[in-house]
C-alpha positions, 0 to 999 in steps of 0.5 A: 693511501696507495695513490700518488697525489700532486704532493706525493703519496696520500697520507693517513691524515688526508685519507681520514679527512676525505672519509669523514667528508664522505661519511657526513655526505652519506648522513646528510643524504640519508636525512633527506632521502632515507636509505634502506641501510646507511653504509658504515664508513670506517676511519683510520686512526687519528694521526698524532698531534703536531708539536713542531715549532720554530725557534726565533732564529729558524723563524727569521731564516724562513722569513729571510728566505721568503723575502730574498725570493722574488716569487715568494715575498707574499710568504714573508708577509704571511710568516710575520703575521702568523708568528706575531698573531698566532692566527691560523693559515686559512684566516691569514690568507683571507685578510683584507685591508677593509671590512669584508663579508668573506674574511677577516680584516686589519683595523690599523685605526684601532690596532685590531685584527679581525679574523672572521668575515661578517658573513662567515659562520662561527665555528669551534675555531672561534677566530676572535678579534685580537690586538695587533702586536706592536712589532707587526704594526709598522710592517702593516702600515707600510704594506697597506700604503703600497697596496693602496697605491696599487689598488690591492685590498688583500693583505697576502697577494701574489701579483695583485691576486689573493693567494688561496694556498701556500704550496711551492713557495712554502716548501722552497723557503723551508728548504732554503732555510734548512728546515724540516719537511715536517714544518707546515704553515700551521706550525706558525700558530704552534710557534706563536703559542710556544713563544707565549708560553716561554715568555711566561704568559698564562695559558688563559691569556694566550688562548684568548690572544 
């Protein structure tokens, strides 16, 4: 954690994740080629739960900041999808306009969002299909029309190429919108869930969505 990475000093959560990967790799190797002694990898404590979420005013400020920046219009799309669907950031970035093996896709004929590719393994995150929010549908139709003209199949793209991670564009938009440094892409999922709870939706229905 004393090391300095590309985004500053390594945080406890990052260190823990890397050590978990190391532990899993050692265990996998031990199963294939038994070691005389399996090293014990000690992990730092789990970081506290992230509970940040955005008000509608803050979410609007973030989207507006992204849209006004010519280098970050893809972020405006990302934010709208994550706020209206609660989909996790990684799944949103993989979305395509037609059925895919590697990621989810947008079915505008049936107004359904498929969040897992046909070849992707099911995980505890589930990524079940979900109905598309009525306020998101017009945006998706407009984006698909323009992307099809340009021959682009990824919903979130920069200069026609898929976006793997949101780094500088996200932080720049948050700074412009005067949002806390604690606001991360995953905050969008928390925000969607919080809005559902505030609207009186049952936890069971919200979890399914």
